Each structure stands twice: as C-alpha cells, then as structure tokens.
MIGUZA-522856 format. One record per residue: residue number from 1; residue in one letter; x, y, z of N, C-alpha, C, O in turn. Coordinates in steps of 0.05 Angstrom, whole numbers, plus 5000, padded with zeros to 4 digits. Layout:
BEGIN
<rec NUM; a; <X; Y; Z>; <X; Y; Z>; <X; Y; Z>; <X; Y; Z>>
...
// end
This chain:
BEGIN
<rec 1; m; <5017; 4976; 5000>; <5000; 5000; 5000>; <5018; 5025; 5000>; <5011; 5045; 4988>>
<rec 2; f; <5041; 5023; 5013>; <5059; 5046; 5013>; <5067; 5053; 4985>; <5068; 5077; 4978>>
<rec 3; f; <5073; 5033; 4970>; <5082; 5038; 4942>; <5060; 5052; 4926>; <5065; 5071; 4911>>
<rec 4; f; <5036; 5042; 4929>; <5013; 5054; 4914>; <5007; 5082; 4923>; <4998; 5099; 4908>>
<rec 5; f; <5012; 5087; 4949>; <5009; 5115; 4959>; <5031; 5132; 4947>; <5026; 5155; 4939>>
<rec 6; g; <5056; 5122; 4946>; <5079; 5138; 4938>; <5081; 5143; 4908>; <5096; 5162; 4901>>
<rec 7; v; <5067; 5129; 4891>; <5071; 5132; 4863>; <5054; 5155; 4851>; <5055; 5160; 4827>>
<rec 8; h; <5039; 5169; 4867>; <5024; 5192; 4857>; <5042; 5216; 4858>; <5057; 5220; 4877>>
<rec 9; g; <5041; 5231; 4837>; <5058; 5254; 4835>; <5054; 5275; 4856>; <5073; 5289; 4864>>
<rec 10; a; <5030; 5278; 4867>; <5024; 5298; 4887>; <5036; 5293; 4914>; <5038; 5311; 4931>>
<rec 11; v; <5043; 5268; 4920>; <5052; 5261; 4947>; <5082; 5256; 4948>; <5092; 5244; 4967>>
<rec 12; l; <5097; 5266; 4929>; <5125; 5262; 4929>; <5139; 5270; 4954>; <5157; 5256; 4964>>
<rec 13; f; <5132; 5293; 4965>; <5146; 5303; 4989>; <5134; 5292; 5015>; <5145; 5295; 5036>>
<rec 14; d; <5111; 5278; 5013>; <5098; 5266; 5037>; <5108; 5237; 5041>; <5104; 5226; 5063>>
<rec 15; v; <5120; 5226; 5021>; <5127; 5198; 5023>; <5147; 5192; 5045>; <5146; 5172; 5059>>
<rec 16; s; <5166; 5211; 5050>; <5186; 5207; 5070>; <5174; 5206; 5098>; <5182; 5190; 5115>>
<rec 17; a; <5154; 5223; 5103>; <5140; 5223; 5130>; <5126; 5196; 5134>; <5127; 5185; 5156>>
<rec 18; v; <5112; 5187; 5114>; <5098; 5161; 5116>; <5118; 5138; 5120>; <5113; 5120; 5135>>
<rec 19; a; <5140; 5139; 5105>; <5161; 5119; 5107>; <5173; 5118; 5135>; <5177; 5097; 5146>>
<rec 20; c; <5178; 5142; 5147>; <5189; 5143; 5174>; <5169; 5131; 5194>; <5177; 5115; 5212>>
<rec 21; l; <5144; 5137; 5191>; <5123; 5127; 5209>; <5122; 5096; 5207>; <5121; 5082; 5227>>
<rec 22; l; <5122; 5086; 5182>; <5121; 5057; 5178>; <5146; 5043; 5189>; <5145; 5021; 5200>>
<rec 23; i; <5169; 5056; 5185>; <5194; 5044; 5196>; <5193; 5042; 5226>; <5201; 5022; 5237>>
<rec 24; l; <5184; 5063; 5239>; <5182; 5062; 5268>; <5161; 5042; 5278>; <5165; 5029; 5298>>
<rec 25; i; <5140; 5039; 5263>; <5120; 5019; 5270>; <5131; 4991; 5266>; <5128; 4973; 5283>>
<rec 26; f; <5145; 4987; 5243>; <5157; 4960; 5238>; <5179; 4953; 5258>; <5184; 4930; 5262>>
<rec 27; s; <5192; 4974; 5269>; <5213; 4968; 5288>; <5203; 4955; 5314>; <5218; 4942; 5328>>
<rec 28; m; <5177; 4958; 5319>; <5165; 4945; 5342>; <5163; 4915; 5339>; <5160; 4901; 5359>>
<rec 29; f; <5164; 4905; 5315>; <5162; 4876; 5310>; <5189; 4862; 5313>; <5191; 4838; 5311>>
<rec 30; d; <5211; 4878; 5317>; <5238; 4867; 5320>; <5246; 4850; 5296>; <5260; 4830; 5300>>
<rec 31; r; <5239; 4859; 5273>; <5247; 4845; 5248>; <5262; 4865; 5231>; <5250; 4884; 5220>>
<rec 32; k; <5288; 4861; 5228>; <5304; 4879; 5211>; <5296; 4876; 5182>; <5299; 4896; 5167>>
<rec 33; r; <5287; 4853; 5174>; <5278; 4850; 5146>; <5256; 4869; 5138>; <5256; 4879; 5115>>
<rec 34; l; <5238; 4875; 5157>; <5217; 4894; 5151>; <5229; 4922; 5146>; <5219; 4937; 5129>>
<rec 35; l; <5249; 4929; 5162>; <5262; 4955; 5158>; <5275; 4957; 5130>; <5273; 4976; 5116>>
<rec 36; y; <5290; 4935; 5123>; <5303; 4935; 5097>; <5282; 4935; 5075>; <5286; 4949; 5054>>
<rec 37; l; <5260; 4921; 5078>; <5239; 4922; 5058>; <5227; 4950; 5055>; <5222; 4959; 5033>>
<rec 38; m; <5223; 4964; 5078>; <5212; 4991; 5077>; <5232; 5010; 5063>; <5223; 5026; 5047>>
<rec 39; a; <5258; 5007; 5069>; <5277; 5024; 5056>; <5278; 5018; 5025>; <5281; 5036; 5009>>
<rec 40; a; <5276; 4993; 5018>; <5276; 4985; 4990>; <5251; 4997; 4976>; <5253; 5006; 4953>>
<rec 41; l; <5228; 4996; 4989>; <5204; 5007; 4977>; <5206; 5037; 4974>; <5197; 5049; 4954>>
<rec 42; y; <5219; 5050; 4994>; <5223; 5079; 4992>; <5240; 5085; 4968>; <5235; 5104; 4952>>
<rec 43; l; <5262; 5070; 4964>; <5279; 5074; 4941>; <5264; 5068; 4915>; <5268; 5082; 4895>>
<rec 44; l; <5248; 5048; 4915>; <5232; 5041; 4892>; <5213; 5063; 4884>; <5209; 5069; 4860>>
<rec 45; v; <5201; 5076; 4904>; <5183; 5099; 4899>; <5198; 5121; 4885>; <5189; 5134; 4866>>
<rec 46; f; <5222; 5127; 4896>; <5239; 5148; 4884>; <5246; 5141; 4855>; <5245; 5158; 4837>>
<rec 47; l; <5254; 5116; 4850>; <5260; 5108; 4823>; <5236; 5110; 4805>; <5238; 5118; 4782>>
<rec 48; y; <5213; 5103; 4815>; <5188; 5105; 4799>; <5183; 5134; 4792>; <5176; 5141; 4769>>
<rec 49; h; <5186; 5152; 4811>; <5182; 5181; 4806>; <5203; 5191; 4786>; <5197; 5208; 4769>>
<rec 50; f; <5227; 5181; 4788>; <5249; 5191; 4771>; <5247; 5179; 4742>; <5249; 5194; 4723>>
<rec 51; l; <5242; 5153; 4740>; <5242; 5140; 4714>; <5216; 5140; 4700>; <5215; 5143; 4675>>
<rec 52; i; <5194; 5137; 4714>; <5168; 5134; 4701>; <5152; 5160; 4701>; <5143; 5170; 4680>>
<rec 53; l; <5147; 5171; 4725>; <5131; 5195; 4727>; <5146; 5221; 4719>; <5134; 5240; 4711>>
<rec 54; r; <5172; 5220; 4721>; <5189; 5243; 4714>; <5184; 5267; 4732>; <5188; 5290; 4723>>
<rec 55; t; <5174; 5262; 4757>; <5169; 5285; 4775>; <5196; 5293; 4788>; <5198; 5315; 4798>>
<rec 56; i; <5215; 5275; 4788>; <5242; 5282; 4797>; <5259; 5284; 4773>; <5264; 5264; 4759>>
<rec 57; s; <5268; 5308; 4767>; <5285; 5312; 4744>; <5305; 5335; 4751>; <5305; 5345; 4773>>
<rec 58; y; <5321; 5342; 4732>; <5340; 5363; 4736>; <5327; 5390; 4740>; <5340; 5409; 4750>>
<rec 59; g; <5303; 5393; 4731>; <5289; 5419; 4733>; <5271; 5422; 4757>; <5254; 5440; 4756>>
<rec 60; i; <5274; 5407; 4778>; <5255; 5409; 4801>; <5262; 5433; 4819>; <5246; 5441; 4835>>
<rec 61; g; <5285; 5444; 4816>; <5292; 5467; 4832>; <5308; 5460; 4856>; <5307; 5437; 4866>>
<rec 62; f; <5324; 5479; 4865>; <5342; 5474; 4887>; <5327; 5468; 4913>; <5334; 5450; 4928>>
<rec 63; q; <5306; 5484; 4918>; <5290; 5480; 4943>; <5277; 5453; 4945>; <5278; 5440; 4965>>
<rec 64; n; <5265; 5444; 4923>; <5252; 5417; 4922>; <5273; 5395; 4924>; <5268; 5374; 4936>>
<rec 65; a; <5296; 5399; 4912>; <5318; 5379; 4914>; <5327; 5377; 4943>; <5332; 5354; 4952>>
<rec 66; v; <5330; 5399; 4956>; <5338; 5399; 4985>; <5316; 5385; 5001>; <5323; 5369; 5019>>
<rec 67; r; <5291; 5390; 4996>; <5269; 5376; 5010>; <5270; 5346; 5006>; <5267; 5331; 5025>>
<rec 68; l; <5275; 5337; 4981>; <5278; 5309; 4976>; <5302; 5297; 4990>; <5300; 5275; 5001>>
<rec 69; g; <5324; 5311; 4990>; <5348; 5302; 5003>; <5344; 5299; 5033>; <5352; 5279; 5046>>
<rec 70; i; <5332; 5320; 5045>; <5327; 5319; 5074>; <5307; 5296; 5080>; <5311; 5281; 5100>>
<rec 71; g; <5287; 5292; 5064>; <5268; 5270; 5068>; <5282; 5243; 5067>; <5277; 5226; 5083>>
<rec 72; a; <5300; 5240; 5047>; <5315; 5215; 5045>; <5333; 5210; 5069>; <5335; 5188; 5079>>
<rec 73; m; <5346; 5232; 5078>; <5364; 5229; 5102>; <5348; 5222; 5127>; <5356; 5206; 5143>>
<rec 74; v; <5324; 5234; 5129>; <5307; 5228; 5153>; <5298; 5199; 5152>; <5298; 5186; 5173>>
<rec 75; v; <5291; 5190; 5129>; <5282; 5161; 5126>; <5305; 5143; 5133>; <5302; 5123; 5148>>
<rec 76; m; <5329; 5148; 5123>; <5352; 5131; 5129>; <5359; 5133; 5159>; <5367; 5114; 5171>>
<rec 77; g; <5357; 5157; 5170>; <5362; 5161; 5199>; <5342; 5145; 5216>; <5349; 5132; 5235>>
<rec 78; a; <5316; 5146; 5207>; <5296; 5131; 5222>; <5302; 5101; 5220>; <5298; 5086; 5239>>
<rec 79; a; <5311; 5092; 5197>; <5318; 5063; 5193>; <5341; 5056; 5211>; <5341; 5034; 5223>>
<rec 80; l; <5361; 5073; 5213>; <5384; 5067; 5230>; <5376; 5067; 5260>; <5384; 5049; 5275>>
<rec 81; i; <5360; 5086; 5268>; <5350; 5087; 5296>; <5334; 5062; 5302>; <5337; 5050; 5323>>
<rec 82; a; <5317; 5055; 5284>; <5300; 5031; 5288>; <5318; 5006; 5290>; <5313; 4989; 5306>>
<rec 83; r; <5338; 5005; 5273>; <5357; 4981; 5274>; <5371; 4980; 5301>; <5374; 4959; 5313>>
<rec 84; v; <5381; 5003; 5311>; <5394; 5004; 5337>; <5375; 4996; 5359>; <5383; 4981; 5377>>
<rec 85; r; <5350; 5005; 5357>; <5331; 4997; 5378>; <5326; 4967; 5378>; <5324; 4955; 5399>>
<rec 86; i; <5324; 4956; 5354>; <5320; 4927; 5352>; <5344; 4912; 5363>; <5341; 4893; 5378>>
<rec 87; d; <5368; 4921; 5356>; <5392; 4908; 5366>; <5394; 4910; 5397>; <5401; 4890; 5410>>
<rec 88; r; <5387; 4933; 5408>; <5387; 4936; 5437>; <5366; 4917; 5450>; <5372; 4905; 5471>>
<rec 89; r; <5342; 4916; 5439>; <5322; 4899; 5451>; <5330; 4870; 5449>; <5326; 4854; 5468>>
<rec 90; n; <5342; 4862; 5427>; <5351; 4834; 5424>; <5374; 4828; 5444>; <5374; 4806; 5455>>
<rec 91; a; <5392; 4847; 5448>; <5414; 4843; 5467>; <5403; 4841; 5495>; <5411; 4824; 5511>>
<rec 92; a; <5384; 4858; 5502>; <5371; 4857; 5528>; <5356; 4831; 5532>; <5357; 4819; 5554>>
<rec 93; r; <5342; 4822; 5512>; <5328; 4796; 5513>; <5347; 4773; 5518>; <5341; 4755; 5534>>
<rec 94; k; <5370; 4773; 5504>; <5390; 4752; 5508>; <5401; 4753; 5537>; <5405; 4732; 5550>>
<rec 95; k; <5406; 4777; 5546>; <5416; 4781; 5574>; <5396; 4770; 5594>; <5403; 4755; 5613>>
<rec 96; y; <5370; 4776; 5591>; <5350; 4767; 5609>; <5347; 4736; 5607>; <5343; 4723; 5627>>
<rec 97; d; <5348; 4726; 5583>; <5347; 4697; 5579>; <5370; 4682; 5593>; <5366; 4662; 5606>>
<rec 98; n; <5394; 4694; 5590>; <5418; 4682; 5604>; <5415; 4683; 5634>; <5421; 4664; 5648>>
<rec 99; t; <5404; 4706; 5644>; <5400; 4709; 5673>; <5379; 4688; 5682>; <5383; 4677; 5704>>
<rec 100; l; <5358; 4684; 5667>; <5338; 4665; 5674>; <5349; 4637; 5675>; <5343; 4621; 5694>>
<rec 101; v; <5366; 4630; 5656>; <5379; 4603; 5656>; <5397; 4600; 5680>; <5397; 4579; 5693>>
<rec 102; q; <5412; 4621; 5687>; <5429; 4620; 5710>; <5413; 4617; 5736>; <5421; 4601; 5753>>
<rec 103; l; <5391; 4631; 5738>; <5374; 4629; 5762>; <5361; 4601; 5764>; <5360; 4589; 5786>>
<rec 104; e; <5352; 4590; 5741>; <5341; 4563; 5742>; <5363; 4542; 5750>; <5357; 4524; 5765>>
<rec 105; t; <5387; 4546; 5740>; <5409; 4528; 5747>; <5416; 4530; 5776>; <5420; 4510; 5790>>
<rec 106; a; <5417; 4555; 5786>; <5422; 4559; 5815>; <5400; 4547; 5832>; <5406; 4535; 5853>>
<rec 107; g; <5375; 4549; 5824>; <5353; 4537; 5839>; <5356; 4506; 5840>; <5351; 4494; 5860>>
<rec 108; r; <5363; 4494; 5817>; <5366; 4465; 5816>; <5390; 4457; 5833>; <5388; 4437; 5848>>
<rec 109; q; <5412; 4472; 5832>; <5435; 4465; 5848>; <5429; 4468; 5878>; <5438; 4452; 5894>>
<rec 110; n; <5413; 4488; 5885>; <5406; 4492; 5913>; <5388; 4469; 5922>; <5392; 4458; 5944>>
<rec 111; a; <5369; 4461; 5906>; <5352; 4439; 5913>; <5368; 4413; 5916>; <5363; 4397; 5934>>
<rec 112; e; <5387; 4409; 5898>; <5404; 4385; 5899>; <5421; 4385; 5924>; <5424; 4364; 5937>>
<rec 113; f; <5432; 4408; 5931>; <5448; 4410; 5956>; <5431; 4404; 5980>; <5439; 4389; 5998>>
<rec 114; m; <5407; 4416; 5981>; <5389; 4412; 6004>; <5381; 4382; 6006>; <5380; 4371; 6028>>
<rec 115; s; <5377; 4370; 5983>; <5370; 4341; 5983>; <5393; 4325; 5993>; <5389; 4307; 6010>>
<rec 116; n; <5417; 4330; 5984>; <5440; 4315; 5994>; <5445; 4319; 6024>; <5450; 4299; 6038>>
<rec 117; v; <5443; 4344; 6033>; <5448; 4349; 6061>; <5426; 4335; 6078>; <5432; 4323; 6099>>
<rec 118; s; <5401; 4337; 6069>; <5379; 4325; 6084>; <5382; 4295; 6086>; <5377; 4283; 6106>>
<rec 119; h; <5391; 4282; 6063>; <5395; 4253; 6064>; <5417; 4246; 6083>; <5415; 4226; 6097>>
<rec 120; e; <5438; 4262; 6084>; <5460; 4256; 6102>; <5453; 4259; 6132>; <5462; 4245; 6149>>
<rec 121; i; <5436; 4279; 6137>; <5428; 4284; 6165>; <5405; 4265; 6174>; <5402; 4260; 6198>>
<rec 122; r; <5390; 4255; 6155>; <5366; 4239; 6162>; <5373; 4215; 6180>; <5359; 4210; 6200>>
<rec 123; t; <5393; 4200; 6173>; <5399; 4175; 6188>; <5407; 4181; 6217>; <5396; 4168; 6235>>
<rec 124; p; <5425; 4199; 6223>; <5432; 4204; 6251>; <5408; 4216; 6266>; <5404; 4210; 6290>>
<rec 125; i; <5392; 4233; 6254>; <5370; 4245; 6268>; <5348; 4223; 6273>; <5336; 4224; 6295>>
<rec 126; n; <5344; 4205; 6255>; <5324; 4183; 6259>; <5333; 4165; 6281>; <5316; 4151; 6293>>
<rec 127; m; <5359; 4164; 6287>; <5368; 4147; 6309>; <5360; 4158; 6336>; <5356; 4143; 6355>>
<rec 128; v; <5357; 4185; 6338>; <5350; 4197; 6364>; <5323; 4187; 6374>; <5321; 4178; 6397>>
<rec 129; p; <5301; 4188; 6358>; <5276; 4177; 6369>; <5277; 4147; 6373>; <5264; 4136; 6391>>
<rec 130; g; <5292; 4133; 6355>; <5293; 4104; 6358>; <5307; 4096; 6383>; <5297; 4079; 6398>>
<rec 131; i; <5330; 4108; 6389>; <5344; 4101; 6414>; <5329; 4110; 6438>; <5328; 4097; 6459>>
<rec 132; s; <5315; 4134; 6436>; <5299; 4143; 6458>; <5276; 4124; 6464>; <5270; 4118; 6487>>
<rec 133; e; <5264; 4113; 6443>; <5242; 4093; 6446>; <5252; 4068; 6460>; <5239; 4058; 6478>>
<rec 134; v; <5275; 4059; 6452>; <5287; 4035; 6465>; <5294; 4041; 6494>; <5289; 4024; 6511>>
<rec 135; a; <5304; 4065; 6499>; <5311; 4072; 6526>; <5287; 4074; 6544>; <5287; 4067; 6567>>
<rec 136; l; <5264; 4084; 6533>; <5240; 4087; 6549>; <5228; 4060; 6556>; <5212; 4058; 6575>>
<rec 137; e; <5234; 4039; 6541>; <5224; 4012; 6547>; <5239; 3999; 6570>; <5229; 3980; 6582>>
<rec 138; k; <5262; 4010; 6577>; <5278; 3999; 6599>; <5268; 4011; 6625>; <5253; 4031; 6626>>
<rec 139; d; <5277; 3999; 6646>; <5268; 4007; 6673>; <5288; 4029; 6683>; <5310; 4023; 6692>>
<rec 140; f; <5279; 4054; 6681>; <5294; 4077; 6691>; <5278; 4092; 6712>; <5254; 4087; 6715>>
<rec 141; s; <5292; 4109; 6726>; <5279; 4126; 6746>; <5260; 4145; 6731>; <5265; 4152; 6708>>
<rec 142; p; <5239; 4155; 6745>; <5221; 4174; 6733>; <5234; 4199; 6723>; <5226; 4211; 6703>>
<rec 143; e; <5255; 4209; 6738>; <5269; 4233; 6730>; <5283; 4229; 6703>; <5282; 4246; 6685>>
<rec 144; l; <5296; 4206; 6700>; <5310; 4200; 6675>; <5290; 4196; 6652>; <5296; 4205; 6629>>
<rec 145; r; <5268; 4184; 6658>; <5247; 4180; 6638>; <5236; 4207; 6629>; <5231; 4211; 6605>>
<rec 146; e; <5233; 4227; 6647>; <5224; 4254; 6640>; <5245; 4268; 6623>; <5238; 4284; 6606>>
<rec 147; d; <5270; 4262; 6626>; <5291; 4274; 6610>; <5293; 4262; 6582>; <5300; 4275; 6563>>
<rec 148; i; <5286; 4236; 6580>; <5288; 4222; 6554>; <5264; 4229; 6536>; <5267; 4231; 6512>>
<rec 149; l; <5241; 4234; 6548>; <5217; 4240; 6532>; <5220; 4265; 6515>; <5213; 4264; 6491>>
<rec 150; p; <5231; 4288; 6525>; <5235; 4311; 6507>; <5256; 4305; 6485>; <5254; 4316; 6463>>
<rec 151; i; <5275; 4288; 6491>; <5295; 4281; 6470>; <5281; 4267; 6448>; <5286; 4272; 6424>>
<rec 152; k; <5263; 4249; 6454>; <5248; 4233; 6434>; <5230; 4252; 6418>; <5229; 4250; 6393>>
<rec 153; m; <5217; 4271; 6431>; <5199; 4290; 6416>; <5215; 4308; 6398>; <5207; 4314; 6375>>
<rec 154; a; <5238; 4318; 6407>; <5255; 4335; 6391>; <5265; 4320; 6367>; <5267; 4331; 6345>>
<rec 155; g; <5273; 4295; 6370>; <5282; 4278; 6348>; <5260; 4274; 6327>; <5265; 4275; 6303>>
<rec 156; k; <5235; 4270; 6336>; <5213; 4267; 6317>; <5208; 4293; 6302>; <5203; 4293; 6278>>
<rec 157; r; <5209; 4316; 6316>; <5206; 4342; 6303>; <5228; 4347; 6282>; <5222; 4355; 6259>>
<rec 158; l; <5252; 4341; 6289>; <5274; 4344; 6270>; <5271; 4325; 6246>; <5276; 4333; 6223>>
<rec 159; s; <5262; 4301; 6251>; <5258; 4282; 6230>; <5236; 4292; 6211>; <5238; 4289; 6187>>
<rec 160; n; <5214; 4303; 6222>; <5193; 4314; 6206>; <5203; 4338; 6189>; <5195; 4341; 6166>>
<rec 161; q; <5220; 4355; 6201>; <5231; 4378; 6186>; <5248; 4368; 6163>; <5246; 4379; 6141>>
<rec 162; i; <5264; 4348; 6167>; <5281; 4337; 6146>; <5264; 4325; 6124>; <5270; 4329; 6100>>
<rec 163; n; <5243; 4311; 6131>; <5224; 4301; 6111>; <5211; 4323; 6095>; <5207; 4320; 6071>>
<rec 164; n; <5204; 4345; 6108>; <5193; 4368; 6094>; <5213; 4380; 6075>; <5206; 4388; 6052>>
<rec 165; i; <5238; 4382; 6083>; <5259; 4392; 6065>; <5262; 4374; 6041>; <5265; 4383; 6018>>
<rec 166; l; <5262; 4348; 6046>; <5264; 4329; 6023>; <5240; 4331; 6005>; <5243; 4330; 5980>>
<rec 167; d; <5216; 4335; 6016>; <5192; 4339; 5999>; <5195; 4364; 5982>; <5188; 4365; 5959>>
<rec 168; y; <5205; 4386; 5995>; <5209; 4411; 5981>; <5228; 4407; 5957>; <5223; 4416; 5935>>
<rec 169; t; <5251; 4394; 5962>; <5270; 4390; 5941>; <5259; 4373; 5918>; <5265; 4377; 5895>>
<rec 170; e; <5242; 4354; 5925>; <5229; 4338; 5904>; <5209; 4354; 5888>; <5206; 4350; 5864>>
<rec 171; i; <5196; 4373; 5902>; <5177; 4390; 5888>; <5193; 4408; 5868>; <5185; 4411; 5845>>
<rec 172; v; <5215; 4420; 5878>; <5231; 4437; 5861>; <5242; 4422; 5837>; <5243; 4432; 5815>>
<rec 173; e; <5252; 4397; 5842>; <5263; 4381; 5821>; <5242; 4369; 5803>; <5247; 4359; 5781>>
<rec 174; g; <5217; 4369; 5812>; <5195; 4358; 5797>; <5193; 4328; 5798>; <5183; 4315; 5780>>
<rec 175; t; <5204; 4316; 5820>; <5205; 4287; 5822>; <5187; 4277; 5845>; <5188; 4253; 5851>>
<rec 176; l; <5170; 4294; 5857>; <5153; 4286; 5879>; <5130; 4268; 5868>; <5116; 4275; 5849>>
<rec 177; t; <5128; 4245; 5880>; <5106; 4227; 5873>; <5088; 4223; 5897>; <5098; 4223; 5920>>
<rec 178; s; <5063; 4220; 5893>; <5044; 4216; 5915>; <5047; 4187; 5926>; <5050; 4168; 5910>>
<rec 179; a; <5047; 4185; 5952>; <5051; 4159; 5964>; <5025; 4144; 5968>; <5025; 4122; 5979>>
// end
C-alpha cells in the first residue's frame, strides 16, 4: 500500500514522512527484514518518480531537491535508529534469557544441595527417636524418663523437618510422587 500511495505525483514530498512512520511501527516487530523492505520500497518509489513519472528531474529546483534530500536522510536516519533499537532489545532479551537460565540452574543446584544434606542428616536424626524409644522401654527412674521424653519428641520434630525439606527439594526438582 505504501508503494501505491507513493507513486502519485502529488505526494512526492509526503512519502518520507509516511516511510518514517512505517519504519518506526515496523521496528516494534523486532524484524530487521521489515526495515530493509521499507527502505527498498522507499527507494523504489523514488526510482518510479524519477524513471516513470518524471516528477524528479534536473528541473525540480534547488529548494525541492533539498526537500527530497532531507526527506531521504530522515528516512535513512529513522531506519538506523530503528535498527539500533531492535539490536538493543535483542541484546537485552538475550541478557534476560541468560539470567533466567542461571537462576534456574542455581535453583536446581540449591535443591540438589538441600536434598544431599537432608539425606546425610536423616539417618543420625532418625536414630534419636529410635534410641529414645528403646531407652523408654527399659526400667529407669522417673526423672531420667522425663529427661528422655523431650529428647524423643525433639528427634521426631527434626525428622519431620528433614522430611519436609526432602519433599520441598522433590517439588523443586519435579520428582515428587504421591505415596
């Protein structure tokens, strides 16, 4: 549609404004090919005016030639600015993607570390309630029995916390299965 707009003799000086607008709109799509296509269409419109319509000729006057030159420079400037914007957005997107990958890796490593530590601590902690249970079955004085009971309860709480940590790491790793 741009080409059909631009091939009318009356819009020769308006083409550059429309081209700039379209270039800036196309830059939002992050496709450099669209910018190159727009610049090629702009050049094609000029060639059409020069070769076919003959609205651009040696007799257009200095003022109109300057207007055409400024229009062409503005269009090329808009294309360069749009290209720089696209390059910056692509670089920022790559940076954010790399950061996301690093964060996901760190999360997996953290979950793996917690899982390994929890597995290593689980056995000695599970021994505390087990040994306390065995000790409570023996014949001890009431004072000693009162001292062993809190040890047994603390061991059970620690064992439950370790199981919760292991469940959390399985959730993070995506390996939790229902029992």
